[in-house]
Each structure stands twice: as C-alpha cells, then as structure tokens.
Residue, then its C-alpha position, 0 to 999 in steps of 0.5 A: x872071851x869078849x862078843x865080837x862087836x855088831x855094827x849099828x844099822x842106819x840112823x833111826x832118824x835118817x830112817x823115819x826121815x826117809x819114809x816121812x819125805x815119801x809120805x810128804x811127796x804122796x801128800x803133795x800128789x794126792x792134793x792135786x793129782x794132774x799129771x800132765x802139770x809141767x815141772x817148772x825148768x825140766x822137761x818132765x810133767x809131774x806123772x813122769x816125775x812121780x813115776x821116776x820117783x816111784x821107780x829110785x825108790x824101788x831101786x834104792x829099796x833092792x840095793x838096801x836088800x843086796x840086791x845089785x841093780x845096774x843103773x848108769x855109771x854115775x855120769x849125769x848123761x848116763x843117768x838121764x839115759x837109764x831114767x829115759x829107758x826105764x820110764x819108757x818101760x813103766x807107763x803108769x803115770x797116775x798120781x794117786x797110784x804112784x804116791x803110794x807106789x812112792x811110799x811102800x818102796x820107802x818103808x821097804x828101804x827102811x825094814x831093809x836098812x834096819x836089818x843091816x850095818x851102816x858100814x855095809x857096802x853098796x854099789x849104786x847109780x852114784x859109785x860105792x858107798x855104805x848103807x848108811x850113806x845110801x839111806x842120805x842118797x835117798x832122802x837127797x833124791x826124794x826131796x829134789x824131784x819132792x820139790x819140783x812136784x811140790x812147785x809145779x802143784x803150788x803146794x809147800x816143798x818138803x825141805x827143812x834143815x833137819x832134813x838138809x842135815x841129813x843129806x849131807x853125807x851123800x853130798x859130801x860124798x858126792x861132790x868130788x864125783x861131780x866135779x865139772x872139769x871145764x869150770x876147774x880148770x885151773x882153779x886151786x883154792x881151799x874153802x870152808x863151806x857151812x851151813x848158817x847155824x851148823x858145822x862147816x866142812x872144807x873143799x880144796x879145788x886143785x885143777x878138775x879135783x875136789x877134795x872133801x874134808x869134814x873140817x874146814x881148812x885153817x887158813x881157807x881162801x874162801x868160806x862160804x855159809x848158806x842158809x839150809x834149804x837153798x844149800x840143798x838147793x844150790x847143790x841140786x841145781x834149783x836155785x840161782x845162786x846169784x838170786x840167793x846172794x842178793x836175798x842174803x842167803x849167801x854169805x862169803x868172807x875171807x882172803x879171797x871172797x870173791x872166789x864165792x861166785x864160783x863155787x857154785x858152778x864147780x859141779x854138776x848136780x848128780 
C-alpha cells in the first residue's frame, strides 16, 4: 500500500525573500525615521505607508494561518476604502515602531505557510488563489510600498531580478482581474511578454477580457521584453512606460509592434 503524497509548502526561496524584503524595508525606515515625509506621487506620508504595510502583513499572516479576513472586494475603489478605514483605526505612525511591526508578521506568515501545502486555497483582497501565490502577492505588495518608502527617504530600493521573478505567479494571476474595460474595449491582440534574459508568457486581449498563458503564442502580434525591475514598476504603476522605452528598458517587435504602446494602459495597478 502506497503512502499518500504530501504536497510541498511554498518555495523556501520565496519564504526567505518575504522575510528579507520586510527586513530591507525596516532598514530603510530605521535609517531615516521621519514619518511626515510625503510619498512621491501619492497622498500618503511615510508613516501612513509604513502603517499600511504593517497592517497588510498582519492580514497576510492571518490568511496563511487559515483565518478569514474580508478586505474589500478586489476592486481598486474597495481596496482604497478598506485601506482608509484600517489606517483610521490604527494611529501608530512612528517608523521605528512600524519597522518591527512590518517584520514580525512577515515572519509569522513564513511560519504559518511552512506548515501548509502551497496548493491550499485562500481568499484574499485580490480574490481566491492558492497559498503559494499568496506568498508572491505578499512579496509584490511589500516591494511596491517598499520602493515608495525608499524613494521618499532617499534610500536604495530593494527590487532585483530574483524578487521580480518570484513576483510573477501573483502578477500573472492578477492580470485578468485588473483589466481596465475602458482601454481594452474593442482591442483584440496576442502578446508575448517577458523579462529580459528570462522566460516569456502569453497575454491575449479580447474586448475587455485578458487571458494569460504560461507560454507565449506561436505567432504573437507583438513581443514585449522588459528589464526586470522596470517590469515590476510598470505592473505596479510606478513607472512611466514612455520614459522606460526612451531609456531602452522596453523593447518591442513583431507583426504589429505599435501595439506595445497600449499594453501598459490595459491594466489598473492592484
């Protein structure tokens, strides 16, 4: 009689990077603990962004433990409202306190996730996914806000190729969920998308609907290859695509290379 198979926990590399990114963010906050510095291009201050990260990491740790935590309905407006409500109920803004409050739940997440299967289903602010993808979601969320904090405080950001690659499972899952119906109305195109020096995947836009496949189409209308850090910043709405093109960080070719210009506008950053 064969023993039943035991499904593996989320990738050890992913779990290590979850803690490492949290610690990198904490180091940024401790290097210049000024809560009142504004976040460039946003309405939040450093203290508010750090408080949001602490709350979000706690929520993710609860989800990894199997605790249900409703938080919006996945739409940008509902998530923004949930963020506002949670910040109003949590007045802590001291970066030194929040630095530790960001790291502790990241470690709790890793402890909880290590004891479960990566395939276990969870319900998240961005909809249902498995626990392995939830780890990628947590990483993406920390990298986006960590980048904002680093820019605001004049510190180096913590995004690199390996962390972008670990972010891909969540980004590919989220892409069909964040399609902008206004910019994709009437659009029909097949794209091959990839990181420079890495694998490529396929995205089909079909009149307000996006389908993502792990392999690129055999005859894409347009191929877009992006420098890895730029790829994540574009996905999170932190980068001007035209500036990235001008600097050679985005390359496009194919039967309809002009379709590359519209691609970043088809999605609303989660």
